C-alpha positions in Angstrom: 56.7 48.3 124.5 56.1 52.0 125.5 57.1 54.3 122.8 59.9 56.6 124.0 62.3 58.7 122.0 65.0 56.1 122.4 62.7 53.3 121.2 61.6 55.4 118.3 65.2 56.2 117.4 66.2 52.5 117.5 63.2 51.5 115.4 64.0 54.1 112.8 67.7 53.2 112.6 66.8 49.6 112.1 64.3 50.3 109.3 66.6 52.7 107.5 69.2 50.0 107.4 66.7 47.4 106.1 65.1 49.6 103.4 68.1 51.5 102.0 66.5 54.9 102.6 69.2 57.5 102.6 67.9 59.6 105.5 64.7 60.4 107.4 63.2 62.4 110.2 60.2 61.2 112.1 57.8 62.9 114.5 55.3 61.0 116.5 52.6 63.3 118.1 50.6 62.4 121.2 48.5 65.3 122.3 51.0 68.0 123.4 54.0 65.8 123.1 56.2 65.4 120.1 58.7 62.5 119.9 61.4 63.1 117.3 63.9 60.6 115.7 66.4 61.3 112.9 68.6 58.9 111.1 70.7 58.3 108.0 72.4 61.0 106.0 71.6 64.2 104.3 74.0 63.4 101.5 75.4 59.9 100.7 78.4 61.6 99.0 79.8 63.0 102.2 77.9 61.2 104.9 76.6 64.3 106.7 73.9 63.1 109.2 70.3 64.1 109.4 69.5 65.8 112.7 66.6 67.6 114.4 67.2 70.8 112.5 67.6 69.3 109.0 65.3 70.9 106.4 63.5 68.7 104.0 61.6 69.2 100.7 58.2 67.7 101.5 56.5 68.1 98.1 52.7 67.7 98.4 52.7 67.9 102.2 52.5 71.6 101.2 48.8 71.1 100.1 47.2 70.6 103.6 49.2 73.5 105.0 48.0 75.8 102.2 44.5 74.5 102.7 44.7 75.5 106.4 45.4 79.1 105.3 42.6 79.0 102.9 40.1 77.8 105.5 41.2 80.6 107.9 40.6 83.1 105.1 37.1 81.6 104.6 36.4 81.9 108.3 37.4 85.5 108.2 35.0 86.2 105.3 37.9 87.0 102.9 37.2 84.1 100.6 34.0 82.2 99.8 34.8 78.5 99.3 31.9 78.2 96.8 32.6 81.3 94.7 34.1 80.6 91.3 37.8 81.4 91.3 37.3 83.0 87.9 35.7 85.9 89.8 39.2 86.7 91.1 41.6 85.5 88.5 41.3 84.4 84.8 40.2 80.7 84.4 42.9 78.3 83.5 41.2 77.3 80.3 39.8 80.2 78.3 36.2 79.7 76.9 35.6 76.6 79.0 32.5 76.9 81.2 33.7 74.0 83.4 37.0 75.8 84.1 35.1 79.0 84.9 33.0 77.2 87.5 35.9 75.8 89.6 35.8 76.9 93.2 38.2 76.7 96.2 36.1 73.8 97.5 36.6 71.9 94.3 40.4 72.5 94.4 40.8 71.5 98.0 38.8 68.3 97.5 40.5 67.5 94.2 37.1 67.5 92.4 37.8 70.4 89.9 38.2 68.2 86.8 41.8 69.3 86.2 44.8 67.0 85.5 47.5 66.5 88.1 50.4 68.0 86.2 50.7 70.2 83.1 51.9 68.0 80.3 52.7 68.7 76.7 49.1 68.7 75.6 47.0 71.9 75.9 45.5 72.2 79.4 41.8 71.3 79.6 39.1 70.1 82.0 38.1 66.4 82.0 34.8 66.5 83.9 32.4 69.0 85.5 33.6 70.4 88.8 32.2 68.4 91.7 31.5 65.3 89.6 34.3 63.0 91.0 37.7 62.9 92.6 40.9 63.1 90.6 44.1 64.4 92.3 45.2 67.7 90.8 48.3 69.7 91.6 47.4 72.1 88.8 44.3 73.0 90.7 46.4 74.3 93.7 48.4 76.5 91.4 45.2 78.0 90.1 43.9 78.5 93.7 47.2 80.3 94.6 46.5 82.9 91.8 43.1 83.5 93.3 44.4 83.8 96.8 47.0 86.3 95.9 44.5 88.3 93.9 41.9 88.4 96.7 44.3 89.2 99.6 46.9 91.3 97.7 49.6 89.2 99.5 52.1 86.8 98.0 51.5 83.2 99.1 54.7 83.1 101.2 53.5 86.1 103.2 50.1 84.6 103.7 51.6 81.3 104.9 53.9 83.2 107.3 51.1 85.3 108.7 48.5 82.5 109.0 50.6 79.4 109.7 54.3 79.7 110.3 54.3 82.6 112.7 51.3 81.6 114.9 52.4 78.0 115.1 56.1 78.7 115.8 57.4 77.1 112.6 60.6 79.0 112.4 62.4 76.6 110.1 59.6 76.5 107.4 59.1 78.4 104.2 57.4 78.0 100.8 60.5 79.6 99.3 64.1 78.5 99.4 65.9 80.5 102.1 69.7 80.9 102.2 69.6 80.1 105.9 68.6 76.5 105.0 71.8 75.9 103.1 73.8 74.7 106.1 71.5 71.9 107.0 69.2 70.5 104.3 68.9 67.2 102.5 69.9 66.2 99.0 67.4 64.0 97.2 68.4 60.4 96.4 67.2 58.0 93.7 68.1 54.6 95.0 71.7 55.1 96.3 72.6 58.0 94.1 72.4 61.6 95.1 70.6 63.8 92.6 70.3 67.5 92.1 68.0 69.3 94.5 65.1 71.2 92.9 65.0 74.9 93.9 61.5 76.2 93.2 61.5 79.6 91.5 59.0 80.8 94.1 56.3 79.7 96.5 53.9 77.2 95.0 50.8 76.0 96.8 51.2 72.5 95.5 54.7 71.4 96.4 57.3 74.0 97.5 57.3 73.7 101.3 60.7 73.3 103.0 60.3 72.3 106.7 61.6 70.1 109.5 59.9 67.1 111.1 59.3 69.1 114.3 57.9 72.2 112.5 55.5 70.1 110.5 54.5 68.3 113.7 53.4 71.7 115.1 51.2 72.1 112.1 49.7 68.6 112.5 49.0 69.4 116.2 46.9 72.4 115.1 45.1 70.1 112.6 44.3 67.6 115.3 42.9 70.3 117.6 41.3 72.6 115.0 43.3 75.6 116.2 42.5 78.9 114.5 39.5 77.4 112.8 35.8 77.5 113.6 34.5 74.1 114.8 32.3 73.7 111.7 35.2 74.6 109.4 37.5 72.1 111.2 34.9 69.4 110.6 34.7 70.2 106.9 38.5 70.0 106.6 38.3 66.4 107.8 35.1 65.2 106.2 35.3 63.3 102.9 33.6 65.0 100.0 33.7 62.2 97.5 35.4 58.7 97.4 38.7 58.2 95.7 39.3 55.5 93.0 40.3 52.2 94.4 43.7 51.8 92.7 44.6 55.2 91.4 44.9 58.8 92.5 43.6 59.9 89.1 40.2 59.6 87.4 40.3 61.6 84.3 38.8 59.1 81.9 35.2 59.5 80.6 33.9 56.8 82.9 34.7 57.3 86.6 37.2 54.8 88.0 35.8 52.2 90.4 35.6 53.5 94.0 34.2 50.5 95.9 36.6 49.2 98.5 39.1 52.1 98.4 38.2 53.2 101.9 39.5 56.7 101.0 37.7 60.0 100.5 39.0 63.6 100.4 38.2 66.4 102.6 39.1 70.1 102.1 42.9 69.5 101.9 43.4 66.0 103.5 42.9 62.5 102.4 40.5 60.7 104.8 40.2 57.1 105.8 36.4 56.8 105.7 36.2 54.0 108.3 38.7 55.3 110.9 38.5 59.0 110.3 42.2 59.5 110.1 43.6 62.1 107.8 46.7 61.8 105.6 48.8 63.2 102.8 51.9 62.0 100.9 54.6 63.8 99.1 56.6 62.7 96.0 59.2 64.4 94.0 62.4 62.9 92.4 64.5 61.7 95.3 61.9 62.8 97.9 59.1 61.0 99.7 57.0 62.2 102.7 54.0 61.0 104.6 51.7 62.3 107.3 48.8 60.7 109.1 46.7 61.8 112.1 43.7 60.7 114.1 41.7 63.5 115.8 39.8 60.9 117.8 43.0 59.4 119.2 44.9 62.8 119.3 47.9 61.1 117.7 49.8 61.5 114.4 53.0 60.7 112.6 55.1 62.8 110.2 57.7 61.0 108.0 60.2 63.0 105.9 62.8 61.4 103.7 65.3 62.2 101.0 64.9 59.0 99.1 62.6 57.6 96.5 62.4 54.6 98.8 61.0 56.7 101.7 57.5 55.3 101.6 58.9 51.9 102.5 58.9 53.3 106.1 55.3 54.4 105.9 53.6 51.3 107.2 55.9 50.9 110.3 55.8 54.6 111.1 52.0 54.6 111.2 51.9 51.4 113.3 54.3 52.9 115.9 51.8 55.6 116.8 48.5 54.6 115.2 48.4 50.8 115.3 45.8 48.9 113.3 44.6 48.6 109.7 45.1 51.7 107.5 43.3 52.1 104.2 45.5 55.0 103.4 48.7 52.9 103.6 47.2 50.2 101.4 46.0 52.8 98.9 49.3 54.6 98.7 51.2 51.3 98.4 49.0 50.5 95.3 49.0 54.0 93.8 52.4 55.7 94.5 55.5 54.2 92.8 59.1 54.5 93.9 
């Protein structure tokens, strides 16, 4: 069946009913075309519907967008991807030679040796930068400090100048905007609405607010390599190191097994090593998001949801626009819990 906006809408409505996901917005990209479907509710308490203008929290879908800005700065000679970030901002762990050696390339490829989140234990490095993959949101916060020091611009201003404005993403921001208040989603854990998290400021790891259509504009740029040198675009989408088979983390002394994962990480995107498709997921309480694109096929999908069950839609959403086996979907089903 030919994928049309009507077909996509019907499929999304059906899957929302089957999965119990509160609400979702879905963009399917084919070259210059964007098909958009929206379904479910922004808030189960009052039944307000999701529509094309609804703003979502997208959690870690922030990371590829910030990476895009970083690569533009590298192309402009403002930032050296292989220079230690400690040259621009104090290292995260004082007196730690490994922390002092972390570069932008290490952060973007999640090979910096840092944990994913700050816990109650003192922050430390777990392995030498570049040794192996272990997903790290902490690293993106460190990179943000260096970016702001190098450019003299706050991260929100950088994103607006390098991403939002040139790509026409008028409903996107790394900071909460009062104009979003009339049409945004509340997070849901199972069937219960929970409190929305309002980030205190822009954060390179997780704070993006956007719509499915806006994010699709960014993904179109990723597919084409817009605003990047060809060699930089290739590096963005080439795996640096393989990811563990059944985990996003590898902090232990011995590296986790990688055989059979089919996943590597480029400079801001997860990469299916066999198919060459790029991807990223987002997860916060009551929020799940997913994006996947294939430069070879010039197709991609963006899935935004306000439910901890949102990744139940991931497999079908990928199949509707990028049919076939996907190592990324298998990997995320094994690694990311509801």
